[in-house]
C-alpha positions as CSV (number, residue, x, y, z in Angstrom):
1,M,155.0,155.0,115.3
2,H,152.1,153.1,113.3
3,T,152.9,152.9,110.0
4,P,149.8,153.5,106.9
5,P,148.8,150.2,105.4
6,T,150.4,150.4,101.7
7,I,148.1,148.9,98.9
8,D,149.6,148.6,95.8
9,H,149.3,150.1,91.8
10,E,146.6,147.1,91.6
11,Q,144.9,146.7,94.0
12,S,144.2,150.1,94.7
13,D,142.6,151.0,90.6
14,A,140.5,147.6,92.1
15,L,139.6,149.8,94.8
16,A,138.7,152.8,92.7
17,A,136.7,150.1,90.0
18,L,134.8,149.4,92.8
19,C,133.8,152.4,94.1
20,K,133.3,154.1,90.6
21,A,131.0,151.1,90.2
22,S,128.8,151.3,93.5
23,G,128.5,155.1,93.8
24,D,125.8,155.6,91.5
25,P,122.6,154.5,92.4
26,L,121.5,153.2,89.4
27,R,123.7,151.5,89.4
28,L,123.4,149.7,92.3
29,K,119.1,148.7,91.7
30,V,120.8,147.2,88.3
31,L,122.7,144.7,90.0
32,R,119.8,144.2,92.4
33,A,117.7,143.9,89.6
34,L,120.3,141.2,87.4
35,A,120.6,139.0,90.9
36,S,116.7,138.1,90.7
37,D,117.3,137.9,87.0
38,S,118.1,137.7,83.4
39,F,117.8,141.1,81.4
40,G,119.0,142.9,78.1
41,V,119.8,146.5,77.8
42,L,116.6,147.5,75.9
43,E,114.7,145.6,79.3
44,L,116.5,147.0,82.0
45,A,117.0,150.6,80.0
46,Q,112.3,150.4,79.7
47,I,112.9,148.8,83.3
48,F,114.5,152.6,84.2
49,A,112.9,154.7,82.6
50,V,116.2,155.6,81.0
51,G,117.7,155.4,77.2
52,Q,119.4,152.4,75.4
53,S,123.0,154.3,75.4
54,G,123.0,155.4,79.4
55,M,121.5,151.8,80.3
56,S,124.9,150.8,78.1
57,H,127.7,153.1,80.2
58,H,126.0,152.5,83.2
59,L,126.0,148.3,82.1
60,K,130.2,148.8,80.7
61,V,131.1,150.8,84.0
62,L,129.0,147.2,85.8
63,A,131.3,145.1,83.6
C-alpha cells in the first residue's frame, strides 16, 4: 500500500501563502513589473489602474 507523503505545518503554511500570493492575476503582473524595475506603491497603483490601498494590500500579500 502506498503511503502519502507527510507535510509538516510549516511547509503547508508556506505552500498556502505561496498559492494565495500567486493566485491573483494582478499580483502576478506586479511581480513581473518588479522583476524588471523598482516602483513605489503609487507608481504601481497608476500603472495597474487600482487604488493605493488596493495596491498596498496586494503588496502586503506578496511580502
